[in-house]
C-alpha positions as CSV (number, residue, x, y, z in Angstrom):
1,M,11.5,15.4,77.9
2,N,9.6,16.9,75.2
3,W,11.1,18.8,72.7
4,P,9.6,22.3,71.2
5,R,7.9,21.5,67.8
6,P,10.0,23.4,66.0
7,T,13.4,21.9,67.2
8,C,11.8,18.4,66.1
9,L,11.2,19.7,62.6
10,A,14.5,21.0,62.2
11,V,16.1,17.8,63.7
12,L,13.8,15.9,61.0
13,L,15.0,18.2,58.2
14,L,18.7,17.9,59.0
15,V,18.0,13.7,59.1
16,L,16.6,14.0,55.6
17,L,19.3,16.2,54.2
18,Y,21.7,13.4,55.0
19,V,19.6,10.6,53.7
20,P,21.0,10.1,50.1
21,A,18.1,10.7,47.5
22,R,17.2,7.9,44.8
23,A,18.8,9.2,41.5
24,Q,15.5,9.2,39.0
25,K,16.3,6.7,36.4
26,V,16.6,8.3,32.7
27,F,16.6,7.4,29.1
28,D,19.9,9.3,27.7
29,F,20.4,7.8,24.1
30,N,24.0,10.1,24.6
31,E,26.9,10.0,22.0
32,R,28.5,7.4,23.8
33,C,24.9,5.1,23.6
34,K,24.8,6.0,19.9
35,Q,28.1,4.8,18.9
36,A,27.7,1.8,20.6
37,Y,24.6,1.1,18.9
38,H,26.1,1.3,15.7
39,E,28.9,-1.0,16.7
40,I,26.4,-3.9,17.8
41,V,24.5,-3.3,14.8
42,Q,27.5,-3.9,12.6
43,L,28.0,-7.0,14.6
44,K,31.2,-5.4,16.4
45,L,29.7,-6.9,19.6
46,N,33.0,-6.9,21.8
47,S,33.4,-3.2,21.3
48,G,29.6,-2.3,21.7
49,Q,29.8,-3.8,25.2
50,Q,32.9,-2.1,26.1
51,L,31.2,1.2,25.4
52,L,28.4,0.3,27.2
53,N,30.1,-0.7,30.2
54,A,31.8,2.5,30.1
55,E,28.6,4.5,30.0
56,K,26.9,2.3,33.1
57,A,30.3,3.0,35.0
58,Q,29.9,6.7,34.5
59,H,25.8,7.2,34.2
60,P,24.7,4.2,36.2
61,D,21.3,5.5,36.3
62,N,20.9,5.9,32.3
63,L,18.9,2.6,31.0
64,I,19.7,3.0,27.4
65,P,22.8,0.6,27.9
66,Y,20.9,-2.2,29.3
67,F,18.1,-1.9,26.4
68,L,21.1,-2.0,24.0
69,E,22.9,-4.8,25.8
70,N,19.6,-6.8,24.6
71,Y,20.7,-6.5,21.1
72,I,23.7,-8.3,21.9
73,D,21.6,-11.1,23.4
74,F,19.6,-11.2,20.2
75,F,22.1,-11.2,17.6
76,T,24.0,-13.7,19.5
77,L,21.3,-15.9,20.1
78,F,19.6,-15.7,16.8
79,F,22.6,-16.2,14.6
80,N,24.1,-18.9,16.8
81,E,21.4,-20.7,18.5
82,D,23.8,-22.1,21.2
83,P,21.4,-23.6,23.7
84,A,23.9,-22.9,26.7
85,E,24.2,-19.1,25.8
86,Y,20.4,-19.4,25.6
87,Q,20.2,-20.6,29.4
88,K,22.9,-18.0,30.3
89,R,21.2,-15.0,28.8
90,L,17.6,-16.0,29.5
91,P,17.5,-14.3,32.8
92,N,18.8,-10.9,31.4
93,R,15.2,-10.7,29.8
94,E,13.3,-10.2,32.6
95,A,15.6,-8.2,34.6
96,R,15.8,-5.6,31.9
97,L,12.1,-5.4,31.4
98,K,11.8,-4.8,34.9
99,L,14.6,-2.2,35.2
100,L,13.5,-0.4,31.9
101,S,9.7,-0.2,33.5
102,E,11.6,2.1,36.2
103,G,12.0,4.7,33.7
104,P,10.3,8.3,33.3
105,E,6.7,7.8,32.3
106,K,6.9,10.8,30.1
107,S,9.6,9.5,28.0
108,P,8.7,7.3,24.6
109,F,11.5,5.2,25.4
110,L,9.4,3.5,28.4
111,L,7.1,1.6,26.4
112,F,9.3,1.7,23.4
113,T,12.4,-0.3,24.7
114,R,10.2,-2.9,26.0
115,S,8.3,-3.4,22.9
116,V,11.6,-4.1,21.1
117,I,12.7,-6.7,23.8
118,H,9.9,-8.3,23.4
119,F,10.1,-8.1,19.7
120,Q,13.4,-9.7,19.7
121,W,12.9,-12.5,22.2
122,A,10.0,-13.5,20.2
123,A,12.3,-14.2,17.0
124,I,14.9,-15.8,19.4
125,R,12.0,-18.0,21.2
126,V,11.3,-19.1,17.6
127,K,14.8,-20.4,17.0
128,F,14.8,-22.3,20.3
129,G,11.6,-24.1,19.4
130,N,9.2,-21.8,21.7
131,N,6.8,-20.8,19.6
132,W,4.0,-20.6,22.0
133,D,6.0,-18.3,24.3
134,A,7.3,-16.5,20.7
135,G,3.5,-15.6,20.1
136,W,3.0,-14.2,23.5
137,E,6.4,-12.0,23.2
138,F,4.9,-10.7,19.6
139,R,1.7,-10.0,21.4
140,R,3.1,-7.8,24.2
141,S,5.2,-6.1,21.5
142,F,2.7,-5.0,19.2
143,L,0.5,-3.7,22.0
144,Q,3.4,-2.0,23.5
145,V,4.2,-0.1,20.5
146,K,0.6,0.5,19.7
147,N,0.0,2.2,22.9
148,N,3.2,4.4,22.6
149,Q,2.0,5.4,19.2
150,Q,-1.2,6.9,20.8
151,S,0.9,8.4,23.3
152,F,4.0,9.5,21.4
153,P,2.6,10.0,17.9
154,N,5.9,12.1,16.9
155,F,8.2,9.2,18.2
156,T,9.4,8.0,14.7
157,P,10.7,4.6,15.7
158,N,7.2,3.6,16.5
159,L,6.6,3.8,12.7
160,L,9.7,1.2,12.4
161,Y,8.5,-1.8,14.7
162,A,4.6,-1.2,14.2
163,G,5.2,-1.3,10.3
164,A,7.2,-4.5,10.5
165,M,4.5,-6.3,13.1
166,Q,1.8,-5.2,11.0
167,V,3.2,-6.5,7.7
168,A,3.9,-9.9,9.3
169,A,1.0,-10.1,10.9
170,G,-0.9,-9.4,7.6
171,T,0.7,-12.4,6.1
172,I,0.1,-15.1,8.7
173,P,-1.2,-18.4,6.7
174,D,-4.4,-19.9,7.2
175,G,-2.5,-22.6,9.3
176,Y,-1.8,-20.3,11.9
177,K,-4.8,-18.3,11.9
178,W,-5.8,-19.4,15.3
179,L,-2.7,-18.0,16.6
180,S,-3.2,-14.4,15.3
181,N,-7.0,-14.5,16.2
182,L,-6.0,-15.7,19.9
183,L,-3.3,-13.0,20.4
184,G,-5.8,-10.3,19.2
185,I,-3.4,-9.1,16.1
186,N,-4.6,-7.9,12.7
187,G,-2.1,-7.0,10.1
188,S,-2.0,-5.0,6.5
189,I,0.9,-5.3,4.6
190,K,0.1,-1.8,2.8
191,K,-0.3,0.0,6.0
192,G,2.6,-1.5,7.4
193,M,5.1,-1.0,4.5
194,S,3.9,2.5,3.9
195,R,5.1,3.1,8.1
196,I,8.5,1.6,7.3
197,G,9.0,3.6,4.3
198,A,7.9,6.6,6.0
199,F,10.4,6.1,8.9
200,L,13.3,5.2,6.1
201,Q,12.6,8.7,4.5
202,G,12.5,10.6,8.0
203,T,15.4,13.1,9.0
204,D,14.9,13.6,12.8
205,E,17.2,12.3,15.1
206,W,15.7,8.8,15.7
207,S,14.9,8.2,12.1
208,V,18.7,8.7,11.6
209,L,20.1,6.5,14.5
210,F,17.6,3.4,13.5
211,H,18.0,3.6,9.9
212,E,20.5,0.7,9.5
213,E,18.1,-1.2,11.4
214,A,15.2,-0.3,9.3
215,V,17.3,-0.8,6.3
216,F,17.5,-4.5,7.4
217,Y,13.7,-5.2,8.1
218,Y,12.7,-3.0,4.9
219,C,15.2,-5.2,2.8
220,Y,13.8,-8.7,3.7
221,L,10.0,-7.8,4.0
222,K,10.2,-6.3,0.4
223,F,11.8,-9.4,-0.7
224,Y,9.5,-11.7,0.8
225,I,6.3,-10.2,1.4
226,E,6.0,-7.7,-1.5
227,N,7.9,-9.8,-3.7
228,D,9.8,-6.9,-5.3
229,R,12.9,-8.8,-5.6
230,P,14.3,-6.1,-8.3
231,G,13.8,-3.1,-6.0
232,V,15.4,-4.5,-3.2
233,F,18.5,-4.8,-4.9
234,K,18.3,-1.4,-6.4
235,F,17.4,0.0,-2.8
236,I,20.5,-1.7,-1.7
237,E,22.8,-0.3,-4.5
238,Q,21.1,3.0,-3.7
239,Q,22.0,3.0,0.0
240,E,25.5,1.9,-0.9
241,L,25.6,-0.5,2.0
242,D,28.9,-1.3,3.3
243,V,29.0,-5.3,2.6
244,V,32.6,-5.6,3.7
245,N,32.8,-3.9,7.4
246,H,29.2,-4.0,8.3
247,H,28.6,-7.7,8.7
248,L,24.8,-7.3,9.0
249,F,24.5,-5.7,5.7
250,A,27.0,-8.3,4.7
251,F,24.7,-11.1,5.9
252,L,21.7,-9.2,4.2
253,A,23.3,-9.2,0.9
254,A,24.6,-12.8,0.9
255,N,21.6,-14.3,2.0
256,L,19.2,-12.3,-0.2
257,N,21.5,-13.1,-3.4
258,I,21.4,-16.7,-2.5
259,N,17.6,-16.6,-2.3
260,N,17.4,-14.7,-5.6
261,Q,19.2,-17.2,-7.6
262,Q,22.6,-14.8,-7.6
263,A,25.0,-17.5,-5.9
264,E,27.9,-15.8,-7.5
265,K,27.1,-12.6,-6.1
266,A,26.5,-14.3,-2.9
267,E,29.7,-16.0,-2.6
268,Q,31.6,-12.7,-3.7
269,V,30.1,-11.0,-0.6
270,I,31.0,-13.8,1.8
271,A,34.8,-13.7,0.3
272,G,35.3,-10.0,0.7
273,L,34.2,-9.6,4.3
274,N,36.8,-7.9,6.8
275,N,37.4,-10.9,9.2
276,N,38.8,-8.9,11.9
277,S,38.4,-11.1,15.3
278,G,36.3,-7.8,16.6
279,Y,33.2,-9.3,15.0
280,L,30.4,-11.9,16.2
281,A,31.9,-15.2,15.2
282,M,29.1,-16.9,13.0
283,P,28.9,-20.6,11.7
284,V,25.9,-19.4,9.3
285,W,28.8,-17.9,7.0
286,D,29.9,-21.4,6.2
287,M,26.3,-22.2,5.4
288,E,25.7,-19.6,3.0
289,M,29.1,-20.2,1.1
290,G,28.6,-23.8,1.2
291,Y,25.0,-23.2,-0.6
292,A,26.6,-20.8,-2.8
293,K,29.0,-23.2,-4.1
294,M,26.3,-26.0,-3.9
295,H,24.6,-24.3,-6.5
296,H,27.3,-24.3,-8.9
297,L,28.0,-28.1,-8.6
298,D,31.4,-26.9,-7.1
299,A,33.2,-29.7,-5.2
300,G,34.5,-27.3,-2.8
301,A,31.0,-27.0,-1.0
302,A,31.5,-30.1,0.9
303,L,34.3,-28.4,3.1
304,Y,31.8,-25.3,4.1
305,L,28.9,-27.4,4.8
306,E,30.9,-29.7,7.1
307,R,32.6,-27.3,8.9
308,F,29.1,-25.6,9.5
309,L,27.7,-28.7,11.1
310,A,31.1,-29.0,13.0
311,T,30.6,-25.6,14.7
312,F,26.9,-24.4,14.7
313,K,25.0,-25.5,18.1
314,G,21.9,-24.8,16.8
315,K,19.1,-26.8,15.2
316,F,17.5,-24.5,12.1
317,Y,18.7,-25.5,8.8
318,V,20.5,-28.6,9.8
319,K,18.4,-31.0,8.1
320,D,18.7,-29.0,5.1
321,V,22.6,-28.8,5.2
322,L,22.6,-32.6,5.8
323,Q,20.3,-33.1,2.7
324,K,22.8,-30.7,0.5
325,L,25.7,-32.8,1.7
326,S,24.1,-36.1,0.7
327,W,23.1,-34.6,-2.6
328,H,26.5,-33.7,-2.9
329,Y,28.2,-37.1,-2.4
330,Y,25.1,-38.7,-4.4
331,L,26.3,-36.8,-7.8
332,Q,29.7,-37.4,-6.9
333,G,29.0,-41.1,-6.9
334,D,30.2,-41.8,-3.3
335,E,26.9,-43.6,-2.4
336,A,28.4,-44.6,1.2
337,R,28.8,-40.8,2.4
338,A,25.6,-39.8,0.7
339,K,23.7,-42.4,2.7
340,T,25.6,-41.6,6.0
341,Y,24.5,-38.1,5.7
342,R,20.9,-38.9,4.7
343,Q,20.8,-41.2,7.8
344,K,22.2,-38.2,9.9
345,I,19.2,-36.2,9.0
346,L,17.1,-38.3,11.1
347,Q,18.9,-37.7,14.2
348,S,19.9,-34.4,14.0
349,G,18.4,-30.6,13.8
350,S,14.5,-30.1,14.1
351,T,11.7,-29.8,11.5
352,D,10.8,-26.1,12.5
353,T,11.4,-24.8,9.0
354,E,9.8,-26.1,5.7
355,A,13.5,-26.8,4.3
356,D,13.9,-28.7,7.3
357,K,10.6,-30.8,7.0
358,Q,11.3,-31.5,3.4
359,A,14.8,-32.7,4.2
360,Q,13.4,-35.1,7.1
361,K,10.5,-36.4,4.8
362,E,13.0,-37.2,1.9
363,A,15.4,-38.9,4.0
364,M,12.6,-41.3,5.4
365,T,12.2,-42.9,2.3
366,D,14.7,-44.8,0.2
367,K,14.5,-42.9,-3.3
368,W,16.8,-40.7,-4.3
369,P,16.4,-37.5,-6.5
370,N,16.9,-38.0,-10.4
371,K,20.5,-37.1,-10.9
372,L,19.5,-35.0,-14.3
373,L,16.8,-33.1,-12.4
374,L,18.9,-32.6,-9.3
375,Q,21.6,-30.8,-10.9
376,A,19.1,-29.0,-13.4
377,R,17.6,-27.8,-9.9
378,L,20.9,-26.8,-8.2
379,L,22.1,-24.7,-11.1
380,N,18.8,-23.1,-11.4
381,D,18.8,-22.1,-7.8
382,G,22.0,-20.3,-8.1
383,G,21.2,-18.4,-11.1
384,Y,23.2,-20.6,-13.6
385,Y,20.3,-20.8,-16.2
386,R,21.6,-21.4,-19.6
387,Q,23.9,-24.4,-17.8
388,A,20.7,-26.0,-16.4
389,L,19.0,-25.5,-19.3
390,A,21.6,-27.2,-21.4
391,L,21.1,-30.3,-19.3
392,L,17.3,-30.1,-19.8
393,H,17.8,-29.4,-23.7
394,G,16.0,-32.1,-26.0
395,K,14.1,-33.6,-22.8
396,N,10.1,-33.4,-22.3
397,T,7.9,-35.3,-19.8
398,G,8.0,-38.4,-22.0
399,Y,11.6,-38.9,-21.0
400,F,11.1,-39.5,-17.6
401,S,9.2,-42.9,-16.6
402,L,8.0,-41.9,-12.7
403,T,5.1,-39.5,-12.6
404,E,6.8,-37.3,-9.9
405,E,9.8,-36.8,-12.6
406,K,7.3,-35.8,-15.2
407,L,5.9,-33.6,-12.8
408,E,9.3,-32.0,-11.5
409,F,10.7,-31.9,-15.0
410,A,7.7,-29.7,-16.2
411,Y,8.0,-27.1,-12.9
412,R,11.7,-27.2,-13.6
413,A,11.6,-26.4,-17.6
414,G,8.8,-23.6,-16.6
415,R,11.0,-21.9,-13.7
416,L,14.0,-21.6,-15.9
417,Y,12.1,-20.2,-18.7
418,D,10.5,-18.1,-16.2
419,D,13.7,-16.7,-14.7
420,M,15.2,-16.3,-18.2
421,G,12.1,-13.9,-18.8
422,N,10.2,-16.3,-21.7
423,D,6.9,-15.7,-19.9
424,S,4.8,-17.8,-22.6
425,L,6.8,-20.8,-22.4
426,A,6.9,-20.7,-18.5
427,I,3.1,-20.5,-18.5
428,V,2.8,-23.6,-20.6
429,F,5.1,-26.0,-18.8
430,Y,3.9,-24.4,-15.3
431,K,0.5,-25.8,-16.5
432,Q,1.6,-28.6,-17.2
433,A,3.1,-29.1,-13.7
434,I,-0.4,-28.2,-12.3
435,D,-2.1,-30.5,-14.4
436,L,0.3,-33.4,-13.3
437,G,0.5,-32.7,-9.7
438,Q,-2.5,-30.6,-8.4
439,R,-3.7,-33.7,-6.3
440,R,-0.2,-34.8,-5.3
441,K,2.0,-34.4,-2.3
442,E,4.8,-32.7,-4.0
443,H,4.8,-28.8,-3.7
444,F,5.8,-28.1,-7.5
445,A,2.1,-27.9,-8.8
446,A,1.3,-25.1,-5.9
447,R,4.6,-23.2,-6.7
448,A,3.8,-23.6,-10.3
449,A,0.3,-21.7,-9.6
450,L,2.1,-18.9,-7.5
451,Q,4.8,-18.4,-10.1
452,T,2.1,-17.7,-12.8
453,G,0.4,-15.4,-10.4
454,Y,3.8,-13.6,-10.3
455,I,3.9,-13.5,-13.9
456,Y,0.5,-12.0,-14.5
457,E,0.9,-9.5,-11.5
458,Q,3.9,-8.5,-13.2
459,K,2.4,-7.9,-15.9
460,G,-0.1,-5.9,-14.7
461,D,-3.0,-8.4,-14.8
462,K,-4.2,-8.4,-11.5
463,Q,-7.3,-10.2,-11.8
464,T,-5.6,-12.9,-13.3
465,A,-2.9,-12.8,-10.6
466,I,-5.4,-13.2,-8.0
467,E,-6.9,-16.4,-9.8
468,W,-3.6,-18.1,-9.9
469,F,-3.1,-16.9,-6.2
470,K,-6.1,-18.7,-5.1
471,R,-5.3,-21.6,-6.7
472,C,-2.5,-21.9,-4.9
473,I,-4.1,-21.4,-1.8
474,N,-6.8,-24.1,-2.8
475,M,-4.2,-26.9,-3.4
476,K,-4.7,-29.1,-0.3
477,D,-1.9,-31.4,1.8
478,H,1.5,-30.5,0.0
479,D,5.0,-29.8,0.8
480,F,5.6,-26.1,1.9
481,K,1.7,-25.8,2.2
482,N,2.2,-22.8,4.8
483,S,5.1,-20.8,3.4
484,L,3.6,-21.2,-0.4
485,D,0.1,-19.9,0.9
486,Q,2.0,-17.1,3.0
487,R,3.5,-15.8,-0.4
488,A,0.2,-16.7,-2.2
489,K,-1.7,-14.7,0.6
490,A,0.8,-11.9,0.3
491,G,0.5,-11.8,-3.6
492,L,-3.4,-11.3,-3.1
493,A,-3.2,-8.7,-0.6
494,R,-0.5,-6.8,-3.1
495,C,-3.5,-7.2,-5.8
496,N,-6.3,-5.9,-3.6
497,S,-4.0,-3.2,-2.6
498,E,-4.4,-4.2,1.0
């Protein structure tokens, strides 16, 4: 029997009415999602996840919770480096990228969220030794945020990530230039920092939301790339960062203070932490505290460093920590333990960081550092300048018999006078170090050239600074080559206003 056409149409419409329509995915960064984000950035990951679970249950088509869950994976894997957790969480990456691609094309979050995920996984992959994959993740992130800027020029979070990647790309050392050329990434320190600075000064909804994250990136880049260490700590003070309850800010403050030769301040930050069980448990706190105490020749350093090794499942800085423990027992006169820890260096961790490479290199020899110079080094690195200088008082290069010890003494004396503000004496000793070591494997001559460049840069004599930065770069085949070249290249860029 043939139905009249109007009846067929009516039936079809009725059927369609009863077919549930597929809901449109959305990027709704509502108040609950904002609260979850703030919890996660403070490293209160459990409470953040609970808020995201509630949001997913109530609004299953909101994609922001899935984006924020990647922050949880990022912090967990980046700080703790647990291989089992990596394998468990790796599938989340592809699932999230696929899900986020279903978002509305007219939203700036469509490309932005995926760019951030690629950026975070680039850092994660570096931690797990997958440098090639990390490079491609970085490239995808770079291109996506670049395209997002073109499509949504007023979406301010683009400035944060585009700026951070632009700075990073602008300091890639010559040893990795092939990678930046292959990936098609061009960088600029000046433009990148300008973008991050503009974002930090923003008052729109997104600038306010992502401000804490921006502070973290800005401080690290200003510290290591711009070499403006006083500016970093002035900025931290102005921002009145909560380093008790905000564990990401606490890590920032402790880590930068240790690397700024302010071990006592780092120790105070770690000791003052809110140790509520709701925060991400991180063995790295023990490493940082161990370093801080080691720099004051404190016998209590071993407890923290050994506890770090017992609980940390990753590979970054494991060799370096073992080296510090071997030094600790060596200075204590316990040669058996010192040798045990030195032997463990060859069996543990990785050589992905310059510090770990150096520890591995030392462990492969039968030589031990000069005790006097080692003590002076540790005290100097901790900011205990006068104690270190007292150890070296009355000494000169002639006091030491080995060329490498003469070289290290010249650099140590130069660095101490440099840190104490006596530029003229610092330069005298730095030049001695360069004359003694510019053709040797030790890094002291190249570092002396770098530090001399810093002195002239701070004096405003940029042309002379450029000459010293170039001299650092031109020294070949020495320890810490890539990291020292990167710093010298950043110095050149600053002096050339690039």
